[in-house]
N, C-alpha and C positions, 0 to 999 in steps of 0.2 A: 669245448664244445660251446658253439654260438649261440648269444641269447635268442630267447625268442622274441618275434617281432611283435611290436605293440598291438593293443586289440583296438587302438583307436587312431584318429590323427587329428591334429590342431584344425585342420580345415573342416572336419566333422563337426567337432565341438562348437565350432563358431556358429553352427546353424542354432546352439542353444543359449546364445546370447540376445539378450532384449532389452531394448529401453523402457525402464520402468515408467515413464512418463506415457508410454503406448499401452500399457498392461493395467495401469491403476485406474479403478472408475468409483467416481464419488456419486452419491445421489442422497438428497435431502426427501424424506420419506414421510408420507401421512398416512398412507392408507396400505393394505395389503394388496391393491391393484397398482400402486406405484412401484411395488417391488419387480412386477413384472414389465414395468412400462420403460423400454430402453431410451427413449427419447428423454427421460427426465436425468440421465447419465450425464456427469461433466468431466473432464480430465484435469489433473493437477498442471501447472506451469513449472513446476521442479520439484525434484525428488532427492537432491544432493545431499539433504541434513538425514535422509532415511536410508537410501543405499548407496551412498559413496559419492565422492567427486565425479565419476563417470556415469553415474546414474543407470548403470548397466545390473542386470540381474540373471545369473547365469543358470542353466541346467533344465531350462523347459522349453516347450514347442506349445504354441496354443495356449500361452498362460493368460487368465484373467483374475486380477486381483479386486474384490469388490470391498469398498468400505462404503457403508449406507449409514446414515444419521436420521433419527426420528427429527421431525421439522421442529418440533418445540423445545423438548428436555435434551436432545442431543444425544441421546442413547445410541450405541452403534451397535452394527453388525458387521463382522468381518469374514470374508469367505475365499477361499483359494480353488480354482478350476484350472485344469491343463489338458492337453490332447498326448504329451507324451513328456518323460523324465529320464534324465539320464540314469543308467543302471552301474553304480559304483564296481560293480564285477565285471563289467564289460569296458571300463575305462581307467583301470589302473588305480582304483579308488578315489577317482574326483566325483565329487558329491555336488548335488545343485544346493543353491543358496537356500537358507531359511528365509522366506519372505513376509512371515508373520511377525517372529520376533522385532525387527527393527521397527515395524509398522506400529505394533502396539505398546513401544516405548513411549511413542507420541501421545499417546489416549489417556485420557485420566483412568486411574486404577477402577477396576471394579464397574466401567461403564461400557464395555463392549461384551458382546456374546458371539459365538460361531455356530449358535443354533438358528436356523432361519425360523421354526417353528416359535420359539421363545421370544425372537424380535418382533415378528409379526403380532403375536399376542400381544404385544407391549403397547403396540401402537393404539389399541381401544383400552387400555388400561386407564385406570381413573387417575394418576400420576399424569400419563400424558394429556389426556382431555381437558383435566381442571388446570394444565399448566398455565400460568399467569406472568408477564414478565416482572422482573424484581427492580425496585427502585421507584422513582419519581417521573411521573410522566412530563416530558418537557414540552412536545410538540406532537399535532398529529396532520396528517395531510394525505390527499387522494391524487391517483393518478389515472389518466384515462386507459382503458382497459383494451388491448387489440381485439378482444370479442365482445366488445361494447361493454358499457356500465363503468364503473370505477373500481380501482383497487386501493385499499386503505392501509396507511402505514402508521408506526408510532416510535417515537425516540422516547428511551427512558434512560435516566442517569442514576448511577449504583456507585457505591464505596465499598471497600472491603468489608464494611461493617453491615452493608445490607444483607438481611436475612437472604439466604438461599445464592446470593452470589458467587460465593468462592466455589461451591460446587459447579455451578453452571458455567463460570469462567473456565475452570479446568478443561472442559468438555470443549469449548468453544476454542480455545487458543490452540488446539491442535492444526485448526485450518492453517493458521499462518504459516506452518512448517512447508506447506506445498504452494503458497502463493506469495509470499514475501519474503524476498531474498536475505539471507544473513540474520533471519528472523531468531529471536530469543526469547524463551519464556520469562514473564515478569515477576518479582516478589510482591505477591498480594497483601502481603503483611504489612507493607509500608502504606500508612494511611493518607499519603499524596496521592495516591493513584485515582482517577477518575473514570468510571466506565460509560460510555455513551452506546448503549444497545438498541440496535433498530430492528423492527418486526412488522412483518406483515399480518395485518388483523382481518378475518375472513369469519363468515357467520355459518353455522351448519347445525341444523336443528333447533334454531332458537337460541343456540349459544355461541359464544365468540371462541375461536381457535386462531392459534398466533404460530408464526413460521419465523425462524431466526434467518434475517437478511444479511447482517451485518453489523460491526461495531468499529469504536473508536477510543483508543485509550489517550490519555492526558496525565502528565505528571505535573502536579503543580509545584514549581520552584519558587523558593524564597527570592525576591527582587531586592538585590542588595542596592542601597541609595541612602538619601537623607530619611526617608520615612520607613518607619519600621514593620508596617503591616502590609506592606505591598507584596504581590507575588506575580509571578510571570509562568502562565500556564505552558506547557510545551507538548506539544502531540507528538505520540509515540509511534503509534501502530494504527494503521487503517484498514480495513479489509469490507469490501462487498463481495459477497458469493457470487460465482460465476451465473447461477440462474437469475440473478437480478440485476447483472451489470447491463450498462448502455441504456439505462431507464432514468437517467438523471438523479439516482439514489445517493451518489458519493457526494454530489453536490448539497443535495439536502441534508444528510448529516452533518457536514462541515458547516454548514449555515447555522443548525441546530447547536453546534458547540460555540460558534460564534455569539448566536444571539444569548445563550446562556451567561459567556463571561461578558458581553457587552454592558450587561445592567449591574455587574460587581465593579464598585470604584475602588477595590484593592487591587485589581487587575491592571497591570501597567501595560502590557500588551501579550500576543500570543505567539509563540516560535514554533518551529517544528524541528524534529530530531533526524537528521540524516534523510531528508525525503528523496524516495525513487523518483524516476522520472515522471511517472503516470500520477504522482501525487503533486508533483510541481506543476503538472498541468491542470491538475484539477483546482488547486489552491489560486493559481494566476487566474484561472475562469472566474472562480467565485471573488475575488478580490477585486477584480477589474471590474466585473458587473455591480458590485457594490459601492466602489469607488466613483464610478461615473455619474452616480447619484448626488455626490457631495460638490458643493459649491466650490470646494479648494481645487477640484479636479476639473474645471469648466474650460472651455476652450481659449477664454481670454486669459486665463492665468496659467494653463499648460504652456501655451506658445512662449511665457515667458521664461521657461525653465524650472526646474525642480527647486521646491522653496520649502522653507521652515514650516510655514503654514500647512503644505501637503503632509507633511510630517505629523504635526498636532493635531490636525483634523483625522489623518487616518488612524493614529492612535486613540484620539476619543471618541471618535464615531464607530470604529470598526473594531480596535484593540490590533491593528496591523501595526508590525514593528518597522522601525526606520530603512532597514533592508529592503523588505517587501515593497514599502510603499514606494521606495524610490524604482524598483522594478517596475510596479504598476503604473508608475508615471510614465515610464517609457514605452509600454503597451498603451496606455491612453494617448499619449503624444503622437504615435504612430497612427493611432485612431483618425487624429485631426490633422495628419500629414499626408498631404495629396502628391501621391508619385509623379504626377505631370508637372508639378511645380519644382523645378530641378533646384532652385534655390531653398526652398522650404525643406525639401528631403535633404539637402547637403548640408542645414544645419541640424537637423534630425541626426544624421550619419555622426556628425561629428561631436554632439551631444554625447552620444552614446558610446563612442569610441573614447572619449575625454575619461570617462569613469572606467571603461575596461583597460586603458593604459595607466591607470594610478597604480597599480602593483609595479610596472616596469618602471615608473618616476620615482618610486621608493627604492626600487633596486639600484638604481643610477645615483641616488643619493648616499645608498651604502656603499656602493662602489667607489665613489669619490672619497669618501673617508679611508676606504681600504687603500687608495691608490697613495694617500698621503704616508700611511703607516708603514708599508712594505717597500721593499727595494724593486727596482723596475723588474728584475728576472722573476721575482716572488710574484708581482703582480701581473705578470703576463701569463705565468703559469696560473693563476687564479682566476683568468678571463677564459681559459680554453672552452669552460662548458657553457659561457655565459651567452646569452642571445645578443646577435648584432642589429643592428637598425633595421637592415632588410628583413630579417627573420622576425622581428618584430611586428612590423607592418604585415607581414603575411599572417601572422597570427592572429593580429586584431581584425584581419578584413575577414578571417574565417570564422572568428569569434562573433562578429558582427552579424554576418550573412546567417549563421544559426540561429542567432537570437531573433533576428527579424524574420525568419521562418516561423519559429514557434509564436512570435507574437502575432503573426497574422492569422495562425491557427487559432489561437485564443480569441481572437476578435471576431474571425467567423462563428466560433461557437457561441460567444456573447450575441452576435447579430442575430442567430437563429433560437437563443433561449427565449 
């Protein structure tokens, strides 16, 4: 007896495959009115740490996953709605994915609810209205508002010992899973961590209210050397939430970190852990803008080439490490290089390429040693995957053009600041 035909087809089920990045919606909520305002929604940049490498969700049509957080304390509301869902009785037992369980795994325990009424009521609770940032106020500043008037922001510094920080950070760090690639939660029990928290401050009914804007974490490493009390802070994670991006807040936050450590004589310099492309652009902008104010980076000294004076001035005045100081030197020198002056531009290009070529020169030295140690046929086999001179020049040209494009974009931003 022939088997019964399947009650579904793969092509039909394909209609139930959705991109998680398209169906997940975030919102920072201050009031019950915000719950209904779709203009306040924003999307994730990635979901692979929640819904798998392909970031797909199976089993629904018209799916919407809502993750709303109260603007101050970051208590969460999680809800799911859909127009249609696969029926296992009609699909040989194939079931829809559980979309809630993977999502709430990254939320702090007991920080979320699926009750809209409970969440809405919490927005006017004493805990929310009386929320105050934890830690010490480092700086405050204002930005012009598109609607007129000013928007006020404050940066606070907290440690693992700061009252309230532990619970708040556990709720805050959930955001990095959606906006920082390969992000991981940190061990807050380590007292070497420092948390720089950015808030917007508004007034309502004569009292102040705060909205979480973003944060930056720094790990204070011990700096090995002759002096035993030195440290080398390393920037680990930085996030400005999408509703507050493109306002220049990232540079303000990074500057607040620099200003804090600039006054600390035990700090050698500040480094960055595995920076994203966006952070590289931000750091280059902030460092270039600041170095342009230093005498060591004046046009008269820049045209003479990178110097120890620049390294020392960048470290002493701005806590910039030597590798980054060299990079900023190249950006500033491009600023003072006229594209119309062919000789000047050639000197600049040669100077940058000389640095880019350093790894190849080191490789040549190692190959020379290897050639003496191996038989001719062994050395020939070892050279199979080594770049030749023509390939090396091609790589250098490509690297230089990419850097020049990036440097010019940094300088355009500095000019517009």
